[in-house]
VOKOL-161109 format. One line per 5 residues: number of its first residue (from 1); for each residue x, y, z of C-alpha. Coordinates in nm, 4 decimals, m for minus. Each point is the difference from the previous one (the first is absolute). Layout:
N
NUM = X/Y/Z  ... .
# end
This chain:
558
1 = 0.0000/0.0000/0.0000  0.1269/0.3412/m0.0925  m0.0428/0.2838/0.2513  m0.0867/0.3341/m0.1548  m0.1456/0.3143/0.1533 .
6 = m0.1621/0.3309/m0.0937  0.0023/0.3003/0.2315  m0.2715/0.2641/0.0470  m0.0399/0.2892/0.2408  m0.2916/0.1429/0.1940 .
11 = m0.0165/0.3650/0.1060  m0.1685/0.0917/0.3267  m0.1577/0.3439/m0.0108  m0.2514/0.0301/0.2832  m0.2960/0.2294/m0.0492 .
16 = m0.0759/0.0018/0.3700  0.1840/m0.0567/0.3240  m0.0027/m0.3325/0.1836  0.0278/m0.3599/m0.1124  m0.0731/m0.0575/m0.3713 .
21 = m0.0586/m0.3550/m0.1233  m0.0222/m0.1627/m0.3411  0.0298/m0.3382/m0.1746  0.2244/m0.0778/m0.2962  m0.1330/m0.2585/m0.2480 .
26 = 0.2143/m0.1492/m0.2808  m0.1619/m0.2108/m0.2678  0.2201/m0.2869/m0.1294  0.0022/m0.3497/m0.1485  0.0865/m0.1827/0.3228 .
31 = m0.2655/m0.2673/0.0395  0.0013/0.0283/0.3817  0.0471/0.3724/0.0532  m0.1871/0.1946/m0.2587  m0.0427/0.2722/0.0937 .
36 = 0.2890/0.0587/0.2377  m0.1096/0.2370/0.2817  0.1576/0.1728/0.2963  m0.0914/0.2911/0.2279  0.1955/0.3225/0.0382 .
41 = m0.0220/0.2659/0.2692  0.1324/0.3485/0.0600  m0.0416/0.2813/0.2499  m0.1035/0.3411/m0.1314  0.1774/0.2754/0.1848 .
46 = 0.1149/0.3597/m0.0784  m0.1422/0.2885/m0.2169  m0.3219/m0.0654/m0.2022  0.0485/0.0048/m0.3829  m0.2409/0.0990/m0.2834 .
51 = m0.0951/m0.2320/m0.2880  m0.1554/0.1523/m0.3168  m0.2625/m0.1847/m0.2002  m0.1807/0.1642/m0.2972  m0.3350/m0.1411/m0.1085 .
56 = m0.2441/0.0503/m0.2850  m0.3475/m0.1484/0.0187  0.1236/m0.1446/0.3347  0.2591/m0.2026/m0.1915  0.3651/0.0451/0.1029 .
61 = 0.2255/0.1415/m0.2667  0.3522/m0.1349/0.0416  0.2773/0.2582/0.0055  0.1671/0.0062/m0.3412  m0.3045/m0.1571/m0.1663 .
66 = 0.0387/0.0548/m0.3780  m0.3126/m0.1745/m0.1229  m0.3147/0.2070/0.0523  m0.3218/m0.1921/0.0674  m0.3657/0.0915/0.0003 .
71 = m0.0496/m0.1848/0.3320  0.2423/0.2297/0.1813  m0.1177/0.3088/m0.1893  0.3416/0.0655/m0.1505  m0.1453/m0.0630/m0.3459 .
76 = m0.2380/0.2928/m0.0476  m0.1639/m0.1500/m0.3063  m0.1199/0.2203/m0.2865  m0.0751/0.3711/m0.0109  m0.0817/0.2303/m0.2909 .
81 = 0.2798/0.2320/m0.1012  m0.2444/0.2868/m0.0420  m0.1597/0.0572/0.3386  0.0171/m0.3503/0.1435  0.1658/m0.0895/0.3331 .
86 = 0.0146/m0.2792/0.2576  0.0682/0.0522/0.3715  0.1368/m0.2622/0.2407  0.0375/0.0104/0.3775  0.3010/m0.1662/0.1637 .
91 = 0.0637/m0.0706/0.3686  0.3331/0.0409/0.1791  m0.0097/m0.2429/0.2984  0.2500/m0.0274/0.2883  0.0543/m0.3647/0.0949 .
96 = 0.2846/0.0809/0.2387  0.0285/0.0982/0.3639  0.1208/0.3529/m0.0501  m0.1445/0.3058/m0.1747  0.0454/0.0032/m0.3782 .
101 = 0.1294/0.3366/m0.1231  m0.0393/0.0754/m0.3695  0.2958/0.2164/m0.0971  m0.0362/0.0735/m0.3716  m0.0732/0.3457/m0.1399 .
106 = m0.2670/m0.0396/m0.1095  m0.0817/m0.3026/0.2134  m0.1112/m0.2019/m0.3030  0.1874/0.0671/m0.3212  m0.0708/m0.1090/m0.3574 .
111 = 0.2804/m0.0442/m0.2512  0.0557/m0.1890/m0.3232  m0.0687/0.0242/m0.3761  m0.3573/0.1270/0.0246  0.0048/0.1475/0.3500 .
116 = m0.1952/0.2986/m0.1283  m0.2996/m0.2235/m0.0664  m0.0295/m0.0790/0.3730  m0.0529/0.2358/0.2924  m0.0325/m0.0278/0.3778 .
121 = m0.3276/0.1635/0.0914  0.0359/m0.0439/0.3765  0.3220/m0.0792/0.1883  m0.0010/m0.2368/0.3022  0.0439/0.1244/0.3529 .
126 = 0.3243/m0.0549/0.1971  0.0990/m0.1483/0.2392  m0.2025/m0.3189/m0.0294  m0.0607/m0.1347/0.3496  0.1001/m0.3481/0.1217 .
131 = m0.1122/m0.2614/0.0285  m0.2536/m0.0337/m0.2789  m0.0368/0.3680/m0.0928  m0.0645/0.1103/m0.3587  m0.0436/0.3015/m0.2242 .
136 = m0.1237/0.0308/m0.3588  0.0962/0.1857/m0.3144  m0.1857/0.0370/m0.3312  0.1543/m0.0220/m0.3459  m0.1640/0.1003/m0.3280 .
141 = 0.0702/m0.1288/m0.3503  m0.0729/0.2613/m0.2690  0.1660/m0.1147/m0.3250  0.1475/0.2517/m0.2386  0.0312/m0.2486/m0.2876 .
146 = m0.1336/m0.3338/m0.1093  0.1495/m0.3354/0.0892  0.1755/m0.1404/0.3080  0.1188/0.2658/0.2466  0.2293/m0.0961/0.2951 .
151 = 0.1602/0.1698/0.2988  0.1638/m0.0821/0.3337  m0.1374/0.0858/0.3454  0.2630/0.0681/0.2674  m0.0444/0.0369/0.3791 .
156 = 0.2959/0.0729/0.2283  m0.0221/m0.0764/0.3731  0.1882/m0.1008/0.3143  m0.0670/m0.3694/m0.0641  0.3470/m0.1449/0.0565 .
161 = m0.0013/m0.2535/m0.2829  m0.2433/0.1712/m0.2411  0.0953/0.3620/0.0333  m0.0844/0.0489/m0.3708  m0.3216/m0.1802/m0.0915 .
166 = m0.0849/m0.0109/m0.3728  m0.2551/m0.1654/m0.2257  m0.1059/0.0403/m0.3616  m0.3379/0.1327/m0.1097  m0.1531/0.0038/m0.3470 .
171 = m0.3068/0.0906/m0.2005  m0.1144/0.0010/m0.3615  m0.0943/0.3220/m0.1743  m0.2861/m0.0504/m0.2428  m0.0669/0.2229/m0.3056 .
176 = m0.2784/0.0334/m0.2540  0.0502/m0.1070/m0.3616  m0.2119/0.1832/m0.2574  m0.1128/m0.1651/m0.3212  m0.2453/0.1514/m0.2482 .
181 = m0.2088/m0.2145/m0.2322  m0.2333/0.0652/m0.2917  m0.2155/m0.2778/m0.1446  0.1606/m0.2076/0.2760  0.3365/0.0408/m0.1770 .
186 = 0.2921/0.1494/0.2004  0.1172/0.3421/m0.1178  0.3698/0.0434/0.0725  0.1007/0.3128/0.1877  0.1497/0.2410/m0.2518 .
191 = m0.1677/m0.1751/m0.2955  0.0071/0.2333/m0.3013  m0.1751/m0.2201/m0.2583  m0.3792/m0.0058/0.0350  m0.1751/m0.3175/m0.1166 .
196 = m0.3579/m0.1135/m0.0365  0.0815/m0.3148/0.2015  0.0392/0.1907/0.3264  m0.2454/0.2774/m0.0870  0.2595/0.2764/m0.0169 .
201 = m0.0809/0.0456/m0.3695  m0.3555/0.1340/0.0021  m0.0502/m0.0488/m0.3732  m0.1889/0.2523/m0.2099  m0.3070/0.2106/0.0664 .
206 = m0.1642/0.3043/m0.1554  0.1428/0.3406/0.0777  m0.3504/0.1414/0.0272  m0.1836/m0.1778/0.2797  0.1867/m0.3307/0.0092 .
211 = 0.1473/m0.1363/0.3238  0.1683/m0.3240/0.1102  0.0341/m0.1064/0.3646  0.2407/m0.2526/0.1468  0.0260/m0.1432/0.3520 .
216 = 0.3377/m0.0725/0.1575  0.0905/m0.1762/0.3255  0.2727/0.0906/0.2479  0.1220/m0.3183/0.1701  0.2065/m0.0088/0.3204 .
221 = 0.2146/m0.3108/m0.0246  0.2036/0.0921/0.3085  m0.0466/m0.0680/0.3720  m0.0616/0.3602/0.1075  m0.2841/0.2390/m0.0709 .
226 = 0.0528/0.1987/m0.3184  m0.0566/0.3735/0.0435  m0.0766/0.2012/m0.3129  0.1571/0.3372/0.0679  m0.0700/0.2021/m0.3146 .
231 = m0.2468/0.2855/m0.0192  m0.1917/m0.1038/m0.1992  0.0828/m0.3642/0.0670  m0.0040/m0.0796/m0.3735  0.1394/0.2872/m0.2048 .
236 = m0.0019/0.0546/m0.3775  0.2778/0.1927/m0.1747  0.1606/0.0185/m0.3412  m0.0618/0.1395/m0.3456  m0.3758/m0.0676/m0.0150 .
241 = m0.0797/m0.0289/0.3706  m0.3217/0.1967/m0.0460  m0.1428/m0.2824/m0.2121  0.0168/m0.2449/0.2930  m0.1767/0.0380/0.3353 .
246 = m0.0189/m0.2085/0.3152  m0.3701/m0.0794/0.0198  0.0329/m0.1797/0.3367  0.3016/0.0337/0.2315  0.1193/m0.2957/0.2120 .
251 = m0.0042/0.0166/0.3836  0.3050/0.1282/0.1861  0.1104/m0.3414/0.1309  0.0191/m0.3549/m0.1321  0.0251/m0.2859/0.2480 .
256 = 0.2889/m0.2482/m0.0428  0.0240/m0.3544/m0.1321  m0.1624/0.0310/m0.3428  m0.2837/0.2381/0.0787  m0.0929/0.2392/m0.2841 .
261 = m0.1851/0.3239/m0.0472  m0.1212/0.1374/m0.3332  m0.0085/0.3300/m0.1843  m0.1499/0.1004/m0.3318  0.1411/0.2059/m0.2890 .
266 = m0.2083/0.1632/m0.2726  0.1318/0.0934/m0.3454  m0.1798/0.2922/m0.1687  0.2144/0.1202/m0.2933  0.0081/0.3703/m0.0781 .
271 = 0.1640/m0.0440/m0.3404  0.0602/m0.2612/m0.2657  0.3004/m0.2312/0.0011  0.1879/m0.1890/0.2697  m0.0331/0.1623/0.3435 .
276 = 0.2533/m0.0857/0.2723  0.0336/0.0522/0.3751  0.1745/m0.1427/0.3056  m0.1681/m0.1422/0.3094  0.1848/0.0525/0.3298 .
281 = m0.0865/m0.1678/0.3320  0.2141/0.1109/0.2951  0.0239/m0.2330/0.3000  0.2252/m0.1325/0.2741  0.1137/m0.3091/m0.1901 .
286 = 0.3789/0.0388/0.0370  0.0567/m0.1468/m0.3471  m0.2704/0.2079/m0.1723  m0.0345/0.3251/0.1886  m0.1348/0.1382/m0.3288 .
291 = m0.1739/m0.2651/m0.2111  m0.0455/0.1251/m0.3567  m0.1281/m0.1387/m0.3257  m0.1004/0.1434/m0.3361  m0.3525/0.0053/m0.1418 .
296 = m0.1155/0.0847/m0.3494  m0.3085/0.0200/m0.2140  m0.0938/0.1161/m0.3469  m0.2284/0.2928/m0.0622  m0.2162/m0.0815/m0.2996 .
301 = m0.2094/0.2386/m0.2044  m0.2275/m0.0338/m0.2986  0.0614/0.1682/m0.3349  m0.3102/0.0731/m0.2062  0.0117/m0.0106/m0.3781 .
306 = m0.3007/0.0289/m0.2300  0.0035/m0.1428/m0.3510  m0.2315/0.0232/m0.2977  0.0485/m0.2287/m0.2961  0.3080/m0.1231/0.1960 .
311 = 0.1545/0.3461/m0.0279  0.0920/0.1825/0.3214  m0.2048/0.3153/0.0622  0.2152/0.2456/0.1908  m0.1497/0.1389/0.3201 .
316 = m0.1179/0.3538/m0.0727  m0.0192/m0.0593/m0.3771  m0.2187/0.2659/m0.1651  0.0270/m0.1108/m0.3634  m0.2383/m0.2837/m0.0888 .
321 = 0.1160/m0.2269/m0.2824  m0.1467/m0.2980/m0.1780  0.3158/m0.2013/0.0680  m0.0624/m0.0272/0.3756  m0.3830/m0.0040/m0.0221 .
326 = m0.0367/0.3421/0.1609  m0.1427/0.1359/m0.3244  m0.3247/m0.1876/m0.0565  m0.0505/0.1341/m0.3519  m0.3447/0.1033/m0.1201 .
331 = m0.3424/m0.1518/0.0203  m0.3480/0.1031/m0.0954  m0.1849/0.2030/0.2566  m0.3285/m0.1749/m0.0501  0.1018/m0.3646/0.0137 .
336 = 0.3728/m0.0520/0.0246  0.2174/m0.1032/0.2989  0.3687/m0.0866/0.0281  0.1655/m0.2025/0.2799  0.3651/m0.0208/0.0991 .
341 = 0.1711/m0.2285/0.2509  0.2789/0.1309/0.2232  0.2341/m0.1923/0.2262  0.1335/0.1079/0.3390  0.3380/m0.1676/0.0599 .
346 = 0.1753/m0.0156/0.3378  0.3662/0.0271/m0.0985  0.1162/0.0352/0.3623  0.0719/m0.2491/0.2786  m0.2791/0.1023/0.2355 .
351 = m0.3744/m0.0563/m0.0188  m0.1777/0.2682/m0.2048  m0.3244/0.1211/0.1590  m0.2436/0.2029/m0.2080  m0.1524/0.2320/0.2569 .
356 = m0.3031/0.1591/m0.1718  m0.3511/m0.1367/m0.0330  m0.0386/m0.0505/m0.2876  0.3659/m0.0707/m0.0593  0.0027/0.2010/m0.3248 .
361 = m0.1673/0.3415/m0.0195  m0.0861/0.2039/m0.3078  m0.0010/0.3804/0.0141  0.0218/0.2909/m0.2400  m0.2318/0.1800/m0.2443 .
366 = m0.0811/m0.3136/m0.1994  m0.0233/m0.2407/0.2994  m0.3696/m0.0698/m0.0638  0.0883/m0.1542/m0.3360  0.2215/m0.2664/0.1626 .
371 = m0.0926/m0.2813/0.2379  0.1889/m0.2580/0.2071  m0.1322/m0.3312/m0.1341  0.2131/m0.2344/0.2141  0.2040/0.0804/0.3082 .
376 = 0.3532/m0.1209/0.0813  0.0585/m0.2298/0.2954  0.1922/0.1208/0.3051  0.2454/m0.0576/0.1543  0.2332/m0.0922/m0.2829 .
381 = 0.2970/m0.2175/0.1087  0.3536/0.0815/m0.1172  0.0507/m0.0949/m0.3630  m0.3735/m0.0412/m0.0603  m0.2580/0.2051/m0.1875 .
386 = m0.3694/0.0828/m0.0102  m0.2116/0.1154/m0.2963  m0.2748/0.2576/m0.0247  m0.2172/0.0975/m0.2949  m0.1193/0.3434/m0.1092 .
391 = m0.2827/0.0695/m0.2425  m0.0440/0.3137/m0.2110  m0.3628/0.0880/m0.0779  m0.0143/0.3598/m0.1280  m0.3053/0.2137/0.0664 .
396 = 0.0862/0.2767/m0.2455  0.2028/0.0582/m0.3120  0.3568/0.1006/0.0624  0.3004/m0.0922/0.2097  m0.0545/m0.1278/0.3518 .
401 = 0.2983/0.0453/0.2303  0.0222/m0.1581/0.3430  0.2558/m0.1062/0.2569  0.0517/m0.3382/0.1659  0.1194/0.0044/0.3619 .
406 = 0.1201/m0.2978/0.2045  0.0989/0.0493/0.3636  0.2212/m0.2624/0.1639  0.2642/m0.0613/0.2642  0.2839/0.0463/m0.2496 .
411 = 0.2142/0.2536/0.1914  0.1321/0.1586/m0.3200  m0.3232/0.0121/m0.1982  m0.2781/m0.0014/0.2558  m0.2139/0.1798/m0.2593 .
416 = 0.0394/m0.1485/m0.3469  m0.1898/0.1885/m0.2709  m0.0120/0.0197/m0.3768  m0.2192/0.1588/m0.2638  m0.2442/m0.1832/m0.2263 .
421 = m0.1818/0.1255/m0.3054  m0.2758/m0.1030/m0.2337  m0.1922/0.1681/m0.2780  m0.3741/m0.0082/m0.0359  m0.0995/0.0277/m0.3658 .
426 = m0.3109/0.0361/m0.2134  0.0102/0.0684/m0.3719  0.3476/0.1076/m0.1064  0.2515/0.0861/0.2682  0.3401/0.1492/m0.0826 .
431 = 0.3135/m0.0290/0.2100  0.3379/0.1307/m0.1210  0.3093/m0.1780/0.1301  0.3713/0.0735/m0.0185  0.3259/m0.1058/0.1512 .
436 = 0.2632/m0.2453/m0.1178  m0.2496/m0.2858/0.0203  m0.3028/0.2061/m0.1045  m0.1671/m0.0924/0.3287  m0.0107/0.3358/0.1809 .
441 = m0.3387/0.1683/m0.0205  m0.0068/0.3691/m0.0952  m0.3087/0.1506/0.1578  m0.2122/0.2289/m0.2142  0.0593/0.3546/0.1213 .
446 = 0.3491/m0.0836/0.1352  0.2117/0.3163/0.0255  0.3096/m0.1565/0.1539  0.2176/m0.1609/m0.2669  0.2110/m0.2917/0.1192 .
451 = 0.2925/m0.2010/m0.1318  m0.1775/m0.3148/0.1267  m0.2960/0.0312/m0.2367  0.1957/0.1592/m0.2919  m0.1717/0.3407/0.0229 .
456 = 0.3360/0.1519/0.0993  0.2334/m0.0312/m0.3020  0.3111/0.0912/0.1961  0.2852/0.2016/m0.1524  0.0437/0.0743/m0.3686 .
461 = 0.2805/0.2006/m0.1559  m0.1169/0.2714/m0.2377  0.2742/m0.1160/m0.2405  m0.0591/m0.3710/0.0687  m0.2333/m0.2756/m0.1130 .
466 = m0.3674/0.0034/0.1076  m0.1320/m0.2121/0.2893  m0.2959/m0.2294/m0.0712  m0.2499/m0.1628/0.2382  m0.2545/m0.2656/m0.0789 .
471 = m0.3386/0.0151/0.1774  m0.2820/m0.2490/m0.0050  m0.3762/0.0536/m0.0172  m0.2016/m0.2811/0.1574  m0.3743/m0.0474/m0.0181 .
476 = m0.1369/m0.1466/0.3219  m0.3562/0.0446/m0.1119  m0.2497/m0.2403/m0.1414  m0.0373/0.1869/m0.3316  0.2467/0.1028/m0.2699 .
481 = 0.1939/0.3160/0.0822  m0.0015/0.2486/m0.2915  0.2470/0.2892/m0.0136  m0.2121/0.2834/m0.1401  0.2375/0.2902/m0.0710 .
486 = 0.2198/0.0623/m0.3019  0.2800/m0.0327/0.0747  m0.0902/m0.2491/0.2749  0.2820/0.1248/0.2306  0.0416/0.3757/0.0254 .
491 = 0.2645/0.2061/0.1799  m0.0540/0.3492/0.1390  0.1710/0.2228/0.2501  0.2861/0.2515/0.0268  0.2614/m0.2267/m0.1605 .
496 = m0.2264/m0.2201/m0.2116  0.2348/0.0404/m0.2968  0.2715/m0.1961/0.1839  m0.2204/m0.3106/0.0023  m0.1209/m0.1938/m0.3018 .
501 = m0.2207/m0.3070/m0.0450  0.2480/m0.2170/m0.1852  m0.2289/m0.3032/m0.0233  m0.3785/0.0311/0.0413  m0.2230/m0.2543/0.1744 .
506 = m0.2626/m0.2024/m0.1769  m0.3371/0.1662/m0.0520  m0.1833/m0.2639/0.2041  0.0873/m0.2278/0.2910  m0.1670/m0.3349/0.0629 .
511 = m0.2111/m0.0516/0.3105  0.1040/m0.1903/0.3158  0.3667/0.0923/0.0112  0.0803/0.0809/m0.3599  0.3000/0.2293/m0.0534 .
516 = 0.1702/0.2287/m0.2451  0.3230/0.1977/0.0295  0.1311/0.3366/m0.1086  0.3432/0.1623/0.0140  0.0809/0.3560/0.1104 .
521 = 0.3264/0.1689/m0.0985  0.1653/0.2774/0.1984  0.2613/0.2304/m0.1514  0.0761/0.3064/0.2138  m0.0053/0.3259/m0.1901 .
526 = 0.1483/0.1962/0.2887  0.1717/m0.0463/0.3350  m0.1958/m0.0722/0.3156  m0.3279/m0.1775/0.0780  m0.2261/m0.0495/m0.2970 .
531 = m0.3698/m0.0718/0.0706  m0.3035/m0.1118/m0.1938  m0.3335/m0.1793/0.0391  m0.1167/m0.3160/m0.1805  m0.3696/m0.0251/m0.1014 .
536 = m0.1771/m0.3167/m0.1166  m0.3704/0.0152/m0.0880  m0.2198/m0.3123/m0.0049  m0.3422/m0.1520/0.0571  0.0937/m0.0880/0.3622 .
541 = m0.2868/0.1675/0.1897  0.2154/0.0535/0.3068  0.3050/0.1245/m0.1929  m0.1291/0.1625/m0.3134  0.3110/0.2179/0.0197 .
546 = 0.2944/m0.1888/0.1503  0.2737/0.2510/0.0794  0.3325/0.0000/0.1839  0.3078/0.2195/0.0172  0.3435/m0.0878/m0.1391 .
551 = 0.3372/0.1710/0.0371  0.3681/m0.0236/m0.0862  0.3183/0.1911/0.0783  0.1890/0.1772/m0.2747  0.3779/0.0000/0.0407 .
556 = 0.2857/0.1438/m0.2087  0.1581/m0.3383/m0.0585  0.0411/m0.1521/m0.3413 .
# end
């Protein structure tokens, strides 16, 4: 058998005077003496000594303890960085026989990496009486940042073997985490590219009266209450901020752990084209103190265009022509009618609304001779069209002039108008026309020569070649038109000698649109304006003498 031994020591530190007894027990593998026990005894004499013991939740905290626990209160748990705090009360007990004097300044000190996140609210009293006396102190955890926060508590005293008593404390700072969603799709903070998927692209709507609304949700994915600090809480800025409004603001706070609160934006474009703005939500999320994202929408507007015979009729046009159906031609007063179909085209990208009732109105001196047979539909979608039909039914012989007016939500041409014309005829009815295409009517009695209808011959050099103009006589009547004078075209006036009928018209003109032409020649005999009057006599009861002025300018050019 081998003899081996292990030594151990026992310290006697009496906490009271007199005999002090105890039993030592040693667990071992000896089959007969397990455990191995023996009694010890000592006599407490001399000066009483203090013995410090710090407790949390009535659980002793060992001096030098580096692992905080919830049971002893050294783990403060979680507190919100913004406004949250946790307070713990600790007890300083004296287990010794003498008074315990706390000697630190302050009595309880906090040091370590995040000491600023902890504070002593109430210091303990000193001395702590013996035996069994105690005093308390209160510590508060108020985190300045998220995550684990640690510090060291230190108490200094006259305890002989634990003159410096330390233990570690900790807590977790919690923070909010803002996330904004549209259509349940996350919108990244700082996102500058609006999309229809997340609702940040509002699409298109009419400039006049159109609006689009979108709802968005502010989620708090963090562990602390989210405080929205902006004023207003959701703010709109940017190039076209005025086109976007916050229809419903969110509340000032959003609870943690996935709770959400909503707000609503409305898009009401003030002009056509893409409109852009930036949404800003200020809060106490440390990662997104200012959460921004871009929004956009398209302002759409209609563009009215009216066509006759598939030819565009300019808004404000005052010159009816057969080519675009605005000139209805002639029809007999007693039994004739003429109808023309017109088309309203929406060439814009917004819905075209015709705002009158009826949608097309007829005004002017000859309005009673025209009627709206069929009305256009409204609204007219972008790229679509709607037809309407007008009928001319003259009540008297002669030209009937009227104006068509269409009011709509086209911002550029809210009032679209153009002239129409028809001629009521009975018997023979003469109309003289000029112009490059011989389609410009020259009214009988006209005293204002014009280049457009060939009654103004322009410039002619007194040493140069003559200027000629062809004019056309049309018979809109229901009987043959007979020119009754000889010559059939006569020229009078102050400078009649400067104008000559180079080619005379036929003596008669067939009914229902028959025509004949004649040519006038101008050769200036002197400088300056040269004037004359053309006379044509016929069996037209309304124009037995058809007369109009002509002029030219004599120059000294060759």
